[in-house]
N, C-alpha and C positions, 0 to 999 in steps of 0.2 A: 504493499499500499504506499503510494506515494502522497506525501503532503508537503506544505511548506516547511515545516518542522523536519520532517525527514530530510529534506533536500538542505535546509540550513546547516543541521548538525551531523549530515553524512551517515544517518543510521538507516536500518532497514524497516523498522516499525515506528509509529508514532507514538511510542511509550517510553515516558521518562520516570525514573525512581528519584524522587525527591530526597533532598538532603535530611537526614534524621539522625539525632544526637546519639552516639553510640550503637548506630545500626550501620550508616554508611561509611563503612570500612572497606578496605580493597576487596576483600571476598564479595560483598555485595555488589558493588559497583561493577566489578569485573564479570559476575554471573548475568547482570542485567544486560551489559554491553556485548558479551558473548551470544546473548540470545536474541540480539538484534534491535534491542532499546538504547537507551541513554543510562548508564549508571551514574552515579554521583557520590563522590567521596565527601565527607561532612568535615569541613576545615575546622571549625571550632571544637570537634571530638579530639583532634590533634593537639590544638592548642598553641604550638609552636612552629617557627617556620622549619625547624629541623626535622620535626617528627611529621610534618606535613609532607615535606620532600620524601621520607623515607616511605610514607603511605602511598604517594603516589608512584614511587618506584616499584613498590610491591604488585601495585595495580597493573602497572605497564608490563611487569612479567607474567600477568595471568590473562592479559587480553592485549590483542593488537588492534581491536576496534576503539571508536572514539568513546571517552568518558569525560565527565566534567568533575568540578569542585563546587561546592556549597559554601558560600561566605555570609554569613549573617552578621549584620551589622548592628550592634546592641549598645545601648548606654551602659557603661559598668565604672566602678569605682576604679578599679584597676582594669583598662581596657586590654584586650589582646594585642599583639603585636601585628596590628593589621598591615602596615607598610610592608614588615617581613614576610607576611603569609601572600601578599598580593605578589611580591616580587619572586617567592617561591613558586607560585603557579605560573608565572611568566617564564621563569627560567625551566621549569620543567617540561615544557611544550604542550601543555594541556590547552585545548581549543575551546572549550565551553565552560563559563562560569553562572551558576545559579545565585544569584544574590537575594537577600531577604532582609527584613527588619528595616533601618533605615535608609533613607536615600542614598543610593550607591553613586551619586554623580561624581563626588571627588575621586572616585578611582578608575572611572571609565575611561579617561585618556589614556592611562597606562595599559589598561587592559585592551583597549581597542588599538592602540599602536602596535600590540604584539599580536595582532590578528585574532583575538579571542572574542566570541560570540557571547554575549551576556543576556540571560534571561532573568528577569526579577520576578519574584513572587510577591502578587499583590492581592489585597482582600477587598478591593473596591474599585469600581471604575475611575473615579478621579485619580487613584494612585496608579492606575494602570494609564491612564493618559499622560500622567507627569512621568511616568516611566520611559514611555514612548518619546515625550519631548526632550528629555535628557540625553536620547541616544540610545536605549536600550533595543538590543536587537530583538526581542520576544519577550512576552509576559506569560507568568503562569498565574492565572486567574482562580483564587482561593475561596471557595465558597464555604458558608456558615457550618456545613457539615464536617468540614476538614478536622483532623487530629492536629494538636498543637494550637497554634494562635489564629483565629477566625478574624482578628480584627473585633472592631465595636459595633459595627452597623448591622450585622446579622441578617445578611442578604444570602438566601440560599441559591445554589447554582441555576436552578430552573430560570430566575429572574436574571442573577448575575451574568451568565455566560452570554444570552442574547444582548443584553446591554453593551456588554464589552464589545460584541460584534458590532453592533450599532456605532460605536465610538473610536474603534481602534482602526489603524491602517497596518499595524505590524501584526505578525501573526501571534496567537496566543494558543497556550493549553488549558486544559480544565483541570482544576486539582480540587480535592475535597469530595469523598464519596465515589471514587473510582476504584471497582473492583474487577469488571469483568467485560465482556464484548458489548454487553448493553451500555455500559457505561461509556466505552468508548465510540459507539454508532450514535447515541444520544448527544454526545458532545460535538461530534462532527456536525450533527445536524443542527445544533445551535451556535454554529460558527467557528468553534475551535479548530485547530489543526492537530490535535492529538491530546493525551492526556497524562497527568503525571499521577503516580501512585505511591502512597507511603505505607500506610498500615498493611495494606494487602502484600507488600513485599516482604514484612516482617513475618507473615507467615507462610515461609518457603523454607525448604532444607537448607538451602546456602546460607540464609540470614545469619550473622555472626552474633545471635543473642541467645540466651538461656532458654531451653525447651519450655520452661514455665511460662515465659513470655509469648510464646507461639500457643501453647495450649490455652493461656488466658484468653487469646484473642478469638481461638478457635469456639470456646465456650460462650463467648460474649454476644449478647444481642445487640439490637440498634438502640435498645433503651439503657444501657450500660455505660454510657459516659457520662461525666459530669462538667460544667463550667466551672473553673476556679479562678480566682484572682481579678474576678469583675469589678470589685471595689476600688482596685488598684490601676484600673483601665489597662491591665495586661492580660485580657482574658485568654485561657488556655483550655482546650478540650482534652481531657483525660479520661481514662478508663478509672472505672470506680474501684476503690478498695478500703480498708479501714483508715488508712493514713488520709486518703483524699476526703472520707466523711468527717475525720477529725478536723482538717483544714477549714471544711465548710462550716462546720460548728462554730469555729473561731470567726469566720466570716460574719456569721448571722450573729453572734455575741458581740463583737467589737463594733460592727456596722462602719460607719464612716471615718472611725477613729483607728481602724486596722493600718498596720505598716508592714512592710515586708519581713522586717525581724520577728513579728508574731507569728509568721507560718514558715520561717526558715527553715524549721526541722522537717516540715513536710516537702519542700520544695528544692532545697539546698543539697546538691552532692547526692542525690538519690539514683541518678541514672547509672552509675557504675553497679551499684548495689542490686538494682533490678535488673538490667540488661546483662550483666556478667554473672551475678550471683543467683539471680532467679528469687530474691526476696520480694515476693509479689505485694506485700502490705507495706513496703517502706515508705511510699509518698505519691506525688503525682508524677506520672509519666504520659507523654501524649500519644492518644489514640482516636482514631475516627469514627463515627458513628457507622462506618461502612465494615466495622467489625460483624455486623450482623449480617453480611453478604459473604462472609469467609466460611467455608464449609469443609476445607482441607488444606494440607501442608504440602503442596506438590514441590517439584524443583522449579526454579525459576524459568528454565525452558520449556517445561511442560506448562507452566502457566503462560507465557507469553505465546506459545504454539496456540493453546486452547482459545485464547482472547481472539488472536488473528483469525484462526479458521471459523469461530463461531459469528465473527464481525463479517467476514465474507459471506456466510449463510444469511445473516440478517439482513444485509444490503441486498444481495442477490437473490433471495427468495421471499423472505417475510416482506420486505418493504416493497418490492417490485411486485407482488402480488396485488397489494393495496393499488399501486399506480395503475396495473392492468384492469383491476374493477372499476 
């Protein structure tokens, strides 16, 4: 299947694996790229330029296909070495960067001068248009259903994607609630040029996370996520557990007076404990409502092949039958 996204990134299928903390390691990115999609290494999981360079080199040993690096720009008391991380990406020869968080305009000249394509993750039409205006090559339009940070507008993809199509000239992919061929075909119908999957890729054999994490996604329904940190205007969709419910009780009790320090136990440093050690009650970790559409734990190749085969069937048979009628 050829779309503007497959052509832009030099990939076979219009499927991107979004950056995910402690998931987007070389094993994950290489598996997706080898299956014909675009794998993404999560830069901030590595933390330092040296570690990121090593992770990129590991991925280059596992695949000769295109893959990218996610850089999320966040306010922090002690900011990551963003100049060093960007320079590492440039020096490594990686040709795709997925940016997220704050406006990436400061870094675009350096990335573009190196021939790197930039896709920025946005949770609103206005931010998507801004990404286009500052020179991003594409955007990933992230609906309210998504795991992680859905923004504060709460617009689901059945509205957000057509609105993005109405306003954008650059290509975009659908993100949030993406799991299967139906997700892909629906996204294409609403104007997207592909889709970005996060949670669904965690529930694969190659995902470098503890099996407890995969089983938790497999067992979850679409009703099992919660929104945390809304009072701090840093909303995150996470899979519920005892740590999350404790966090929500703190938010309810403290109300407008809550500070990050009050919930640090439930959100700070929990990813290694969950993703590596399988401590599923440790606290908040990003997971989308799409967990309700996860019914198995296939290999990445099996998942991507299934999506593309079923997408061809949906387009060539089911939808064409309606047109013929």
